[in-house]
N, C-alpha and C positions, 0 to 999 in steps of 0.2 A: 503723416508724420506723428510720432508719439509725442504726447504732451504730459508725461507722467511727472516731470519736475513742476509743471504748472499745477498739477493736482496736489503735490506736496505743499506748494506755496499757498494754495487756497485753504488747505488744512491748517497751516501755520497762521494764516490771517484770521481764521475763525477762532482759533485758540486764543489769540491775543485780544480779539474783540470781546471774547467772553470774559477775559481777565486782563484789563488794560494795565494792571500793575506789572505784568510780565514785560511789557515794553520798557517800563522804567527800570526794572531789574536788569534787563538786557543791556540798556544803555549804560547803566552803572558798571556792569561787569566788563563791557568793552572798554569803557573809559579807564577802568582800573588797570586793565592789561596794557593799554597804551601808556599810561603814566608810569607803569613799571618798566616798560621798554625805554622810556626817556631816562629814567633814573639809572638804569644799567648802562645805557650808552654814554651818559654824562660822566660816568666813572671810568670810561675807557679811553685810551689814547691809541687804539689800534688803527684808526683811519679806515682806509678801504680794505684792510684785512679783517675788519670787525665781523664777528659772527653773532647773530641775534640768539638770545635764549628763547627758544620757541615754547610758548605756553600751551603745549599739546593737551595736557590734562584739563586745563581750564576751558579751552575751546571745545573739547569733546564733552565737557559738562553742559555745554549749551544745548546739546540734544535733550538732556534730561530736563533742563529748565523749560524748554519749549515743547516738551512732550512729543518728541520726534524719535523715531527708531533709526539708528545709523544704517542698518542693513536695508531698510525700506527706502531710505533716501538714496543710498548707493545704487540700489536696483533701478530707481527712477532715472538717475543720471546715466546709468549704463544703457537703459532702454532708449533714452532720447539721443545720446551721443554715439552709441554703437561702438564703444571701445571694447577691446578684448579683456578677458579676466586677468591677464597678466600685466596689464597696463598699470603699473604701480602708482604713478602720479595721479592719473585720472580716477583711480579707485580709492584715493586717500580721503577718508571722511573729514579730515581737517579742512581740506580745500572745499569740499562739498558744502559743509554747513556755512562757511564764510561766503561762498558764492550765492547760496540761498539767501543769506542776510543782505548781500549787496543788492540782489533782485528785490527783496522786500523793501529796502531803503529807497530804491528807484521808484517802485510803485507807490510808495507813501511820501515821496519827496522829502525823505529824511537824510539830509546830507551827512550828518554826523555818523549815522549808522553805515552809510555807504563808505565814507572815508576810513573809519576805524576798521571795518571788516576787510576792505581791500588792502589796507596797510598791513594788517596781520597776515593776510595771504601772501603778500609780496615779500614779507620777511623770510618766510620759509623757502620761497623760490630763490631769493638771494642766497641763502645758506647753501642750497643745493647746487647752484651754479658756481659759487665761489669754491666749494669743496671739490667739484668736478674738475675745475681748471687749475686751482692753486690750493692744493690740499694743505700744504705747510707754508703758510704765508708769513714772510718776514716783514714786519711793519716798517722797518727802516728802509728796505728796498722799495716797498710800495709807496711810501711817502716821497721818495726820490722820484719815482715814476710820475706821480701826480704833480709834483712841484716842477719838474724839469723836462719830462719826455712827452707828456700828453699835450696834444694841441690845445691851446687856450680856449678854443671854442667847444671843447668836449665838456659834457655835463659834469664829470667828476671835478672839474676845476671851478664849477659854479656852486657846488654844494660841498660842505666840509666833511660830510660823513655819509655812509650808506643810508642812515636813518633820514637825514634831510633830503637826500636824493629820492628815496622811495616815497616819502610822505608829501614833499612839496613839489615834486616834479612828476613822477610816474603816476601817482594816484590822480593828480589833476589832469594830466594829458590823456590818460586812458579813459577817464570818465567823460572828458570833453568829446572824445571821438566815439565812444561806444554806448554811452548812456542813452541817447535818443533811440538807437537801434534796439537795445535791450528792453527799453520801455514798450516797444511795439511787439517784440518777439523774444520770449524767454530763451529760445535756442541760441540767441546771440551771446549768452553767457559763455558758451563754448569758445567763441571767437575772442572774448575778453580774456579768458584763461590762457588760451594759446598765445595771444599777443603779449600778455604779461610775462610769460616764460620767455618768449622770443626777444623781447626788448632787453631783459636782464641778460640773456645769453649773449646778445650782440654787444653788450657793454664789455664783455670779456674777450670775445672773438668775433671778427667779421671779415668779409672779403677773403675767404679761403681759396688757395690755389694749390695745385699739385707741385710738390717739390721735385725738380728734375732728377736730382741725385738719388733720393730715397724712394720716390714714388708716393710718399705720404702727403695727405692734405694738410696744409699749414695755414694758419690765419695770418693775414698781412696787417690787420689792425685790431685794436682793442687792448685791454689791459694785459692780457696774458702774454703776447709777444713782447710788449714793452717791459713787462716784469722780468721775463726770462732774459732779455737783453741786458737789463740793469744788473741782474743777479750774476750773469756770466762775466760781466765787466767789473764786478765788485763795487757797484755804485749804490750808495745809500745815504740817508740823512741820519746824523747822530743826535739831532734834537727834533722834537715834534713841532714842526711848523706847517702852517697852511698858507699857500701862496694865493694871494687875492688878485694879483695883477702882475704886469711885467716888472714893476719896481716896488710893489708894496708887499710887505711880509707881516703876517700876524703871528705874534709869539704865543706861547702856551698860556700865559695869563689871560690874554684876550680870548683865546680859544675856549678856555674854561668859562669865561664870562658869558660867551654866546650860549653855552649849554646851560649855565645857570638861568639865564633869561628864558630859554626854551622850557625849562622845568617849571619856572614860575608862571609863565604864560599858559602852559597846558593845564597845570593843576588849578589855576584860577579860572580858566575858561570852563573846565569841568565843574568847578564849584558854582559858577554862575548858571550855567545851562541846566544843571541837574537840581538846582535848588528852587523848585517851582513855587514854593510857598514862602518866599523871602519876605521879610518885614523890614521896613525902613522907619526910623524914628521920625516923629513929626517935626522935631527941631531941624533935622537934616533937610526935609522937604521944604521947610520955611526958608532955610538958608539958600537953597537953589532958587526958590521963588524970588528972593531978594536979589540974587545975582543975575538972573536971566529974565525976570518979569513974566515968565510963563506961569499960567495958573496952577495952583496946587493940585487941582483935580487932574489936569493933564500930566503933571509931573508924577503923581502917584501911579497913574495908569502906565506911563512910559517905563518907570522903574520896575513895576511888576512884570510888564511885558518883555523886559530884557531876558527874564529867566525862562527861556524857551529853547529847547535843544535844537530847533531849526535855525537859531541865531548863532550856533557854535562857531562856524567858520569866520563870520564877520567879527564876532567878539574876540576870537583868537588873533586875527590880523590886527585889530585895533589895539589890543594889549601889547602885541609885539612892537608896534610903533611907539606906544607910550613909553615902554621901557627903553627903547632905543633912543628916543628924543631926550629922555631924562638921564641917560647914561647909567642905568641901573646895572650894578655888578652882582648884587645879591639882595636878599630880603631886607637887610639892614638899611639899604638905600631907600627902600619904599617907606620904611618906618621912621626914617629921619625927618625931623621937623622942617627941613628945607625942601622936602620932596614936592610939596604943593607949590612952592615958589618956583621950582624948576618946571612944573607942569604949566603954570601960568606964563612963564617967560618963553619956554621952548615949544609949547603947543598952542595954548589959547591966543597968545599975542604974536606968535610967529606966522609968517606968511610966505607964500611963493617959494617953497622948497618941495622937492619931489615927495618926501615923506609926509609933509603937511597936506599936500594935494591928495595923496592916497588916503590919509586919515579922514579928510573932509568927505571924500567919496564914500568911505565906509560908514561914517556917521550919518551922512545923507541917506544912504541905503537903509540903515537900521531905522532911522527916524521915519522915513517914508513907509517902510513896511509896518511899523507899529501904528502909525496914523491910519493906514488903510485897514489893517486887520483888527486893531483893538479900539481905535477911536472913531472908526468909520468916517475919517476925514481925508481930504486930499492935501498932502504936504505941499504940492506945487502951487496951491492957492495962496500961500504965504510969501511975503517978500523975502529977499535975500537976507536982510538983517534979522528978521524974525526966524528964518530957517536956521541961521547961525546960532541963535540963542536956544532954539529947540534942540539942535545937535549937542550943545553944551550940556543939556540935561543928561543925555546919554553918556557923555564923557565923564561928568561928575559921578554918575552911577557906576561906571566902570572903575573909577578910582576908589570910590567907597568900597567896592568889593575887593579890589586889590589890597587895600589896607586891612579890611576885615579878615580876609583869608590868610594874609601873610604876617600880620602884626598883632596877633593874639587879641583881636577885638578892637584895636586902636583905630578909630574911624573919624577922627577930627580932621576934615580935609579942607574946610573953607578958610 
């Protein structure tokens, strides 16, 4: 079996090892593209009619950044995957460079690179499938379909937009299934790519049967037949609402709030994970020491260790819970003098709720990782009370950065 894609990867690895700044630049560019995606999606009310603005030029520029030749990379994929010259999707350099970066991320245990690269890849697959099945999509009809016709167990009822569906569901589930296989065999990238296409395709059409009258194959399930049914019957929503459950409806103001939070979370997570040389004032360290009784040396190490791109996903999840628990609608809520009061009341002093349990699990995970990798200590050797105070160091660090990034340098949090 040919291993030319593996040869390309080895070339990429050597290039980055020779110039580690390339990896930082690559992360910065991918993060910028993802942030732009969020900004554009936040300003849209298209729902599941949404079409991503594909950053083709920016993605193709990654070849130049990484000193790779698109034709050489394309030839390597064709040699390994054995697809014909007229296979447009397989020959697309946009997909090839992102698949290569997914593989690089898997080999380097770089979750941020994996997630961002796969998310950008899925965006273009989404556009292609939506255009193929519903070229001219009426958002009012589609919102009626999602609100009233789709089975409540369907994924589109669990995520309020294609962006959330792709990033929070497909990226996660695809990596959970195929990451171990790809780590062992680069050829499994082909399976990842095919399944990425298939899963999005099945979102629109599945269970096809032959129509007895016309002899044509027609889908019995998916968004397409439901959309056509609603359109034929003149069914549509006149207001942009997202149905959360059988009796619960979220209005447009709340819908916007969710997207405002997403933008704040993503941009702040990028700010933390990419700011490797962050400095914290001594006064802030002393305030945390006073509040937690954790030594200043440990606090300084923990705060510094937060700024690692490998922590991106946990930081992102923690920030999401912080904003949810404090009911943040926009940046002004973070900068308000009552924000820290809400943090202490609804997070630090709150117990036994699903969100708090999830937050504690994330903070434990971050603290344990930092203790092991940066302090060479075993987090489990500490008692529950001490662990809680150690976790609060991470929490205070996240809030400090929330304020610093969103409040024009206002960081008085204690």
